[in-house]
N, C-alpha and C positions, 0 to 999 in steps of 0.2 A: 360569654366567650365570643371573641371577634368572629371566628369561623362560623359559629352557630348563627350569629346575627346575619352574616353575609349569605347564608344558605348555600345550597349545592350549586356549583357552577360546572361547566364542561371541563374547565381546567383550573386547578388551584396549585400554585407553586409556593413552596416553603424553602427559601434559599438563604443560606448563611454559611459562614465558615464553621469548622468543627467547634463543638463545645457550646453552641448557642441554644441547644435544646430543641432542635428541629424535630428529631424523631420522637422525643417526649411529647411535644405538642401534638404531632400527628397521631400518636398512639392514644392520647386522651380523646381526641376527636373520634378516632376509630372506636374506642370503647363506648362513647356516647351514642354513636350510630347503632352499635350492636345492642345497647340497652333499649334503644327505641325500636328494635326489631327491623332496622334498615339493613339492606344488603350491602356488605362491605367486605373487601378482600385485601389482605396485606401481602405485598409482593416484595421480598427482600432481594436486592440486586448486588452482584459482585462484579469484579473486573472482567471475569470471563463472559459475562452477559453482554459485553460490548459487541460480541459476534451476533449478527442478526438472528441466526437460528436459535442461539442460546437465549437471546432476549425474548423472542416469541415463545420459546418453550417455557421460560419462567412464567410468562403471563398465562399460557395455556394451563400449566400445572396449578397455578393459583386459582384460576377461574373454574377448574375442574371440581373444586370443593363445593361449588354451587350446584353440582350435578352428582350427588353421592351415589345414585343408583346406576350410573353409567360406568362402563369399563374405564379404568384409569390407564394412563400411559400413552405415550406417543413416540413412534420411532422417528426421531428428528433426522437421523442420517438418511432416511429414505425419502424425505420430503423436501422439495425446494422451498425457498423462503416465501415465494408467492403463494404456494399451497398452504403453508402454515398460517400465513396472514389471513387467507380466505377462511380457514377453519376457525381461527380466533374470532373473526368478524361474525361468522355464522353462529358460534356459540354465544357470543355477547348479544347478538340479535334475538336469541331465543329467550333471554331474560325479560320477563314481563314488566318488572318494576325497576325504578332507578337503582343503579348499583355504583358504588364508589370503589375505585381501584387505587390503593395507596402504594406508590412505587418508592420504596425506601432506598436511600443511597443511590439515587438515579445517576449521580455523577460518575459512578463506577462504569456504568454501561453507556454513558453518553458519548456518541460520536456521530458523524454525518449519516451513517447507515441507520442507526437506531432512531436518530432524530427524524429521518425520513419516514420511518414506520409510525412514529408518534403523530407526525403531521397527517399521515393518511388516516389513522384511527380517529383523530379529532375532526378531520374534514368529512368523515362519513355521515351523511344525513340520517341514515337509518340507525345510528348509534347515539342519537341525542340523549338517550336515557343513561348512557354510560359516562360517569364522571371520573376524572383523573386527578389525583393529588401527587405531585412530584416533590419528593423530599431530597434536596440536592445541595451541594456546595457551589454549584455553578448554574446560572439560569439557562433555560432552554434556548437553543439557537434557531429553532424552526419558527416560521411566521406566526405571530399571535395577534396581529392587528385586527383581523376579522373577529376573533373571539372578544377582543377588547371592545370593539364597536357594538357588538351584540350583548355586551354586559355578561359574557360567559367566561371572564377571566378574573381570578382573584390572586393577588400577589402578596406574599408575606415575606418580608426581608429582615435584615439585621435590626433595623429600627423598630420593627414590630416585635422581634424576639427578645431584644434587650429589656431587662427589667426596669420598669419605672420605679420611682421611690415608693409609690403605693403598692405596686406588685411585690417589691422587696419586703415591705412590711408584712404583707400577707404570706409571703414565702417563709419568713422566719417564724411567724405566728407565736405560739406558746413557748417555743424553744428560745425566744429572745428576751427572757425575763431580765437578764443582766445588761441588755442593750436598750438604750433609749431610742426613741424615734429619730433623734438627731444623729446618733451614732450609726444607725442602720442606713440613713440617707447618705452619711459621709462615706460609709463602706461601699454603698452602691455606686457612688460617684467615682470612687477610686478604682473599682473593678469595671466601670463603664457598663454595668448591668450584665456582665458575663456570667452565664448560668452556672458553668462548672466551678468558677471561683466562689460564687455564693453558696453553692452546694457544699464545697469544702469548708467554708467558714461556718456553716450551720452545724456541722459536726462538732466544731470546737465550742459552740455556745452551750455550755452546761454549767452546772453549779461549781465546777472546779476550776473555771478559767476566769481570770480577771478581765472583764471586757475592756477596761481602760488600758490595761497592759497590751491586750490584743491589738487595739487600734493604734496605740502609740508606737508599737514595734512593727507595724505593718507597712510595707512599701508597696506603692501602687503599681510598680512595674510587673507585668504579667509573669515574666520568668522568675523573678525573685519571689513574688507572691506564691507562685506555684510550688517552689521548693519549700518555702516556710510552711505553707498549709499542708503540703504532702507529708512533711515530717510530723506535724501535729496530728493529722488524721491517722497516720500509720501507728504512732505510739499508743493511740487509744484503742487499737484493735486487739482482739484476743490473740494469744501467742501462736496458735495453730494457723490462724488466718494470715498473720504476718509472715510466717514461714512459707506458707503456700504462695503468697504474692511474690516474695523475694525469689523463691525457687523457680517460679514460672516467668519472672520478669524478662528474661532474655528472649522468650518466644514472642514473635511479632503479633500473634493472635493465639487464643487458647480455646479449645473445645473440651467437652467432658471426656470424649474418647481419647483425645491427644494427651490430656493431663494424666489420665489413668495409665497410659502407656509409658510416660516419661518420669512420673513423679515417684519419689521414694515413700510417699504416704500410702498406707493401705486404704485409707478412707478418702482418697483424692476426689472421688466422685461426690461424696457428701460435702467436702469443703467447697467444691465448685458450686454446688447448689446453695450453700450458705452465703455466698457472696452477695446475693440479693438482699440479705438482711441488713446490710450496712450501706450507708450513704457514700458509696465509693464512686469516684469518677471513672466509670466503666462504660464503654460504648458497646452496644449490641450490634454485631455486624450483619446478622441475617434476619432480624425481625422476630426470631423465635427464641433467641437466647442460646442457640447452639454454639455459636462462635462469638467470643467477646475479646475486647482488648482494653487496656487501661488508657486513660488520657495520656498523651505524650509527656506532659510535664510530670505527672505522677509516675509514669513508667521510668523516666530518667532517674528519679529519686530511688525507685525500687532497684534498679540495676546497680546503682552505687551502694545501696545497702547490702545487696547480695555479695558484691565484691568485698565489702568491709567484713562481712561474716564468713568469708572464705568458701562460699557455696560454689561448687564446680558447675557453672552455667554451661560450659562447653560440652560437658558430658550430657547434659539435658538436651542441648541442641543436637548432638549426635544421635541421641535416641529419637528425637523428633524427625531427623532426616531419614532414619531407617523406617520410622512409622509411615512417613509420607511415601517413601519408596515402595513399601509393601502395599500401599493403597494405589499405586500407579501414578502418583503426582510427582513426576520427575523434577519439574521446575522447582516446586516447593521443597523437595528433598535436597536438591543441590543448594538452594538458597540457605537452608538451615545448616547444611554442612559447612558452607563458607562462613556463615555467622559464627560457627564453632571454630573457625580458623583451622579447618581440617580439609585443605584442598585435595588431599589424596582420597579422602572419603567421597568428596564431590566427584572426582574423576572416576572412582569405582562405580558410583551410581550411574553416571553417564555411560560408562563402559557396558554395564549390565543391561542398560536400556537401548543398546545398539550403537553407541559411539557416534560416528559421523552421521548416521541415519537421522539423528535428532535435528540436524540442520534443516532437513526437509519435512520433518514431522509436523503435524497439526496444521492449523489454518495460517498461523503467522510465521512458522518456522522457528528454529532455535538459534538464530543469530546472536541475540543478546546473551543467551546461556553460554555460548562458546567464547564470546568476547570477554565475558567475566572470567572465564577459565584461563584465557590467554594472559590476563594480568597476574594470575597465580601460577603460571606454568613453571616458573623457576623453582618453585617449592615442591614440585611433583616429580617423582621418578617416572617419567613418561614411558619408559620401557615396559612398565607393568600394565600400561593402558594403551595398547596400539590403536584400538578403534577410536578412542577419544582423541588420540594424537592425530589420527587422520581427519577428525572433525576440526581440530585446530588448523590443519593444513588447508582444508576447504574454506574455512571462514577467512583465513589470512589472504587466500587467493581472491576471494570475492571482494575483499577490501582493497585489493591492488598491492598488497604487501607480499610480493612474489618471493623475495629472499626468505622471509619467515615461512611462507608456504612450503618452499623446497626443503627448508631445515626440518620442519615437522614431518614431511614426507620421508625424508632420509631416516629419521628416528624410527618411524613405523616400519620401514623396510628392514632395518636391522633387527627389530623384534620379530619380524615375519620369518626370519631364517630358521627359527626354532618352534614355530607355532602352527605349521601344517597348512593344508590346502585351502581351508575356509578363509583364513586371513589372506592368503595369496589372491583369492577372488576379490576380496575387499580392496586390496592394493591395485589390482588390475583396473577396476572401474574408477578408482580415485585418480590413478595415473592418467587415464584418458580424460577425466575431468580437468586435471591440471593442464593438459595440453590446450584446452579451450582458453583458460585464463592466461597461459604463458604464450599463446599464439604460436604453438608448435603443432605440427601435423602428427596425429596418431597414426601409427603404421598399419598396414593391412593386417599384419600379424596380431596387433593389438585388438583390432576389430574382430578378427576371426576368433580370438580367445574369448572375447565377450560373448559372441554368438554361441560358442561352445559351452560356456558357463550357463547360459540361459537354457540351452537344449538339454544339457546333461544333469543339471541340478534342479529337479522339480520342487525341491523343498526350499529353494532360495527365499530368503525373507523379502517381503513385498517392496519395501522402500529400496532395498538393494536391487531388486529386479527392475523397479521403475527407473532408477538412475542408469542402469546398464542400457535399457531401451532408449532412454533419453540421449545418452551418448552416441548410440548407433544412429538415431534420428539426426542428430547434429552433424555427425561426420559424413553421413550420406548426403546431407544438405549441402555442405561445403564442397562436395565432389559433383554436385549437380545431378545426383541420382535421386531425383525428386520423388519418384514413386515409393522408393524404399524409405526415404525420409518421412513421407506422410504416413506410411504403414507403421513404422516403428514409433513415430510421434503419437499416433492415436493409441497404440498399445501402451505406451508409457503413461499417457494421460489417464487412461482407465485404471492402470495398475496403481498409480499414486492415489487416485480417488478411492479405490477399494481399500487402500491402506489408511485412509483418513488423513493423508498427507497433502492437503490442498496447496500448501506452500510449494511443494515439489511439482504438483500438477500445473500450477500457473506458469511455470517456466516453459512448459511444452507449447504454449500458444505462440511463443517466439519462433520455434522451428516450424510448426504447422503453418503459421501465417506466412513465413518467408517461402516455404515450399509451394504454397498456393500462389503467392505473388509471382514467383519465377515460372510457375506452370501456366500463367495467364489467367488465373482465377482470382482477380482482385477482390471480388465480392466475398469469397471465402476468406481471403486474407484479412479484409476489413472486419469480418465477423470474428475471426480469431483474436485480432488485436482489440476489438471491442470487449470481448469476454475478459481478456487480460486486464484492461483498464478498469472495468467494473469490479472484478474480483479483487484486484490490488487495492483500489480505493476503499472497498467495503471491508475487506479482511484485515488490511494492514493500515491503510490511511492515505490520504492525498499527500503527494510529495515523496512517497517511498520510492525505492529503486525500481520496483516493478512497474509503478505508475509511470516513471520517467521512460522506462524501456518501451512501454506500450505507446507512449506519445511520440517517441522517436520513430518507431516503426510505422505508426500512422502517418507521420509527416512524409515518409517516403511514398506512401500511397497518394497522399494529397498533392505532393509536388509533381508526381507523374501525371495526375489528371489535370494539372494546370491550376489547382486551387492554392495559389501561392500564399495568400493571406492566412488561410487556415494552417497550412504547413508551417509557416514562419512562426505563428503563435504557439504551436505545439513545441517547436524547437527552441523557442526563446529561453525557456528555463530547463527543459528536459535534457538537451544535449550537454550544456555545462554541468548538469547534475551527474550525468553518466561519466563524463570525463574525470570526475572525482570519486566515483563510487563503483558499485558492483557492475561490471560490464565485461564484454569481450569484443574481439575484432569486428564481427559482423554487425553488431549494434552500432558501434562508432562509425563503421563504413556506411551503414544505411543513413545515419544522421548526417554525416559529412557530405555524402552525395546529394541528399535532399537539399542541404544548405547551399551547395554549389549550384544546383539546378535552379533554386529560387533566385539567387543573386544574379546568375547569368541571364535568366529570363527577365529580370528587372533591369538589366543593363548596368548593374552596379559592379563593375570589374574591380575597382579598388577594394570594395568590401569583400569580394570573393578572394582576392589575394590575402587580405588580412585574416579572413577565416581560415585559409590554408595554413598561415603561420601559427595560429592558435592551436589547431588540431594537430599539426605536426609536432608541436611541443609536447602535447599530451601523449602522442604515439611514442616519442622518444623516451618520455618519463616512464611509461608502462612497458616499454620493450616490445611494442607491437610492430614488428618489421614489415608485415604485410600491409599494415595501415600506412606506414611511411612510403612504401612503394606505390600504393594507390594514390596517395596525396601527390607524389612526384609526377605521376602520369597525368593527373588532373591539372597540375601547374603547367606542364608543357602544353596540354590541350587548351588551357586558358590563354596562354601566350599566343598560340596559333590562332585562336578565335578572335583575338584582339588585333590580328594582322601583323604581329611581330614574328615573322617566320624565322629569321636568323636567330633570335633569342630563344625561340622554341626549340630549334635544332640544337643550339648550344646546351640548353638545359637538359634536353633529352639525352645527349651524349654523356653528360656528367652524372646523370641520375639512374643509369641502368636501362634507359630506353633508346640507346643509340642504334644506328643502322646495323651494327654487328650482331644485334640481338633479334633481328627480324626472323631468322630461321630457327631460333631456339624453341624446341617443342614445349618445354616446361614454362618458359616465359610467356608463351602465346596460347596456352591451353585455356580456353574459356571455361572448361569444366571446373577448374580450380581458381579462376578469376571471375567470380560472378558479377562483380561490379567494376566499372571504370575501364581504363585503357590497358592495352598490351602493346608491346613495341610495334608489331606489324600493323595494328590498327592505327596507331599514331602516325606511322610513316606512310600509310595509305593517304591519310589526310595531308601530310606535309607535301607529298608528291603532287597531290591535287592542287594544293595552294600554290605550288611552283609552276603549275600548268603542264606537268608531265603525266598525262593520263596513262600512258603505256606503262611507266614504272609503277604507278599507283595500282593499275590492274594486275600486274604481275605479283605484287606484294599481297594484294587482296585475295586473289585466287589461291595463292599458296596458303594463306591464312585459313581459308575455308576448308581446303582439302586436308589440312594437317590436324584437324580437330579430332579428339579422341572419342567424342560422343556427341549426341544431338544437343543443339544449342537450346538454352531456355528462351522463353517467349520474348521478354524485353530485348534480349540480345538479337533475336531474329528480326525484330522490328527495326532496331538500330542498324544492323548490317543490311537489311533490305533497303532502307532509305539511302544508305551510303552506296549501295550497288546502283541505285537509280542515279545518284549524283555522278558516278563513274560513267554510266551509259550515256548520260547527257553530255558529259565531257568528250565522249567518244563519238557523239553525233548519232547514236542509235536510239532515236525517239520511239520507234515502234516497240523495241524490246523494253525500253524504259516504261512505256505506257502499260504494257502487259504485266510488268513487274509491279507497277503501282496498283493495278487491279487486283493482282494476287494478294498483295499485302493488306489492302483495305477490305477484301472479302474473306480472307482466311484467318486473319489475326485480330485480336481485340485492341486495335490501335487507339480507340477512344479512351480506354482506361490507362493508356501509356502515351497520351498525346504530347507530353512534354518532350519526348524523344524527337518528334517532328519539329516542335516549336523551337527547340534549342539549335536546330540547323539554320535558323535565321529567316528573316522575311524575304530575302532575295531567293532563297531556295523554295520557299513556299510559293512565291510568285511564279517561278519556273514550273512548279508542279501544276498550278492552275492553267498556265499556258499549254502545258503538255496535255492535260485532260481535255482542253478545248480543241486543240489541234488534232489529236488522235481519236477523238470521238469515243472516249471511254464510256462504259455503261452509266446511265443516269445515277444509279445508286452509288457508284464510285465517286462521281463528281459531287454528289450531295454530301457523301461522307467526308470527302476532302474539304469541302467548304465548311462543314460543321467543325472539323478538327481545328481549323484556323480561325473560327469565330469565337475569339476569346477577348476578354477585356484588356485594355492597355495596362501596362504596369503602373502601379500607384507611385507617384513621385514622392520621394522622401524629402523632408525639409529639415534643415539644421542638423543633418547627420543622423536623423532617426530613421529606423527601418519602418516600412509601411505598417507593420503589425503593431508598432509602438505608438501609433497615433490614433487614439480613441476619439470618437466624436465628442464635441463639447458637452452634449446633453447626456447626463446619466452615466457617463463613463463607458458607453457602448460604442463600438465601431459602427460605421455606416452599414456594413453587412448585418451586424447584429440588430440594428434598428429596423432593417428591412424584415428580418425574421420575426421580430416581436410584433411588427405591424400585421403581418400575415397571421401570426398566432392569435392576435386579438380578434381577427376576423373569423376565427374558428377553424382554420385550415389544419389538416393533419400534417405530419412530417413529410409524407410522400407528396402531398399537394404543395407544400412550401418548396420542396426540392424541385418540382416541375416548374413552378413559377420563377424560381431564381436560378434554374439550371444547376442545381447542386445535388450531390448524391445524398442518400438517406443518412449515411454515416456522417457527412459533413454537417447536415442539419442538426444531428444529435450533438455534434461537437459545439456548434454555435449555441445551442440551448444550454449545454453545461456551463459555458462561459457566462451566458446571460443570468442563469440561476446564481452563479457565484458572485457576480457583480451586484445583483439586486438582493442578495442574501435571502433567497427563497428556495423552495424545493419542488414546487409544482407549477404547472402551466398557468393555472388560474391565478395563483399568487404572483407569478411573474407579470402577467398582464395588469393585475391590480396595482402592483408596485410601480410599474412603468407609467401607468396613468397618474398615480399620485405624485410621482416625481417629475412629471412633465415630459417624459420621453415620448409618450403618446399624447398628442394634442387633439 
């Protein structure tokens, strides 16, 4: 046996498509090791194990068998991934002799998160005695070059698994009496050594079949071969087994418990056990034989045979749906109900499981579940399922289909008229959620009703409570009531976590992060966005909506600190993604403002106008009126910054920013205009540009005194510098210098330095002159100098943005090459940040890009790959 000859390696991969005997080969090796009294553990994996915690838990439970005297069980919900990994490493380290872990169906669990865990386990020097065997349909993506160089990697692929002529002769053995060696070789060539096909043929080779007839009628196409051989295999089986297979053919997978629940056979369990007595193309899904499924080709034949016999497979699927529902597996229950062509049953299952709450449940959420139901909605009397109908409304809104969202909401409202207060509470919270996606303000009465529901209904279901708190956090955020936004945001986050609804919890990082950003705590904002990025990529996957949301919000932070290259790289894919997918006003506003900030600081005015055109089209398509207004204000400001005063005035007048709106309270209330311009702010700048300092001062002072509440920190910095500009225009340098000192000593201007930079070099020069002339404190002068000590904008060539120009070597940008050089010198993230004047969060961003471009997951692997590819010379 090839594997025995190769001996134990740190990593052995057995990779091939379905039907090539991967599991059979691994099982034989596993049995040999057990016979030799070697330590071996079989770990069956499923799709749910793609979650890091589930993956580690599967390994821990399997390894637990090596410690029979210790208490079993592990509360995965109470342990973070890092702790679970530490426990696993500790337990593996306690094993004195070599141990082999067989990970069957590894492809089900395979993603970036689990690949990272595997890389860490294989890189651990103290686990050299632990050997891994990955049985998978796709090869591992984590780095294996080091293992290959140290001869610790063995790879088995399709070429190794396909039967050679000699192996085919051995495979048929004594059962090939009617087949000559030449016929077996011909058959093997026609099947290309496909194990499942040969297994089917072997069943046919008996005294009652003419081998010449078999070969002459056999077509080498896999599909045709599968049908022919399936029919022949099926006809030779006992009648009770045939009936069992056709009856269960509609089920995607079968277990003993499931078949007992749905079958009309009183001896279904015994029939399930007997399947192993026949050479059937059946795949074991869990390594233990608990769950099995037929080969797809064979299964297709069985379904047709069931239809021919008039077996009611839909009723079997309905029973299976009810069985899964009773076991708490809602997704599987709905899937089987829909396979039964019974969407009403599926809707009822979702209704009983909480309806719209399933959108936010579990780690990944229920988006796919409801998207499937939308396709079946026309066949359902939705009036009977109001909670499910609310879920259809939420999913439609998240996809930007607002007409459909309102349609489903109206249907649910009609049903609510006869269904009592509980449903009225559901409607209230979903209505407020709809206001987020439709860009409409929830009224004070709406918010008061939510608070009343939370205080009066102590038995409110957890996800319902979490969404109500979420909506309160968001609505107080957009009113600049930042303390309450943070308070409710933290409560909502904990509530979703307690409910096991990580998908719902992840959304709270957007509100918490923005509240911190506007409060002047950019470090806390970066931390929130970093958590969102990590959890979104780990739990759902790179490129998902929440991944894009996190990167758009991070870009706002980066653009404010003047880190334009990093901000532009984050926006490059994330902002266009949000324009097409799950988003709301604030997210697009953050991305748009960051984009404008970058382009203006780079001096690319034409690109800034083009970007405005693009985002404005998105705002009109999605009906985001506030975004249109924000864009119009920035267009007028851009014209003004370009020196085109008359055109700026004309555009302001036609877009709702005219002089007649200067005294409008709602139009100029910064509490509800967190980003961008308001008419009075724009006209203060217009008057200044015209040289009319008195008019500018009058508008500015009225703007400040008319505010309904305290300004958020970035706005205070912006207005503080504008006040200094006014004071300089009025010739009051003493007050201007005092104002400059106040701003630089009392506000975190360094984290929002782009506000000063966007005022232009001329204004920056005047501030330096002011600081020198008025003898401001040394710390103020030093801080001012540091704020203006930034790199010049990168010049774009051939119309490309700076972020789109990677260095020629290795595909890394110049900044990324600087990071990798310092990384190779052994510097930590903080040390790299100090060397390059970057924040810790920015260093992490660059490292993620480097890992992705070099196809690695660790710092050591990145340095090694960079050296091998010539990036580091």
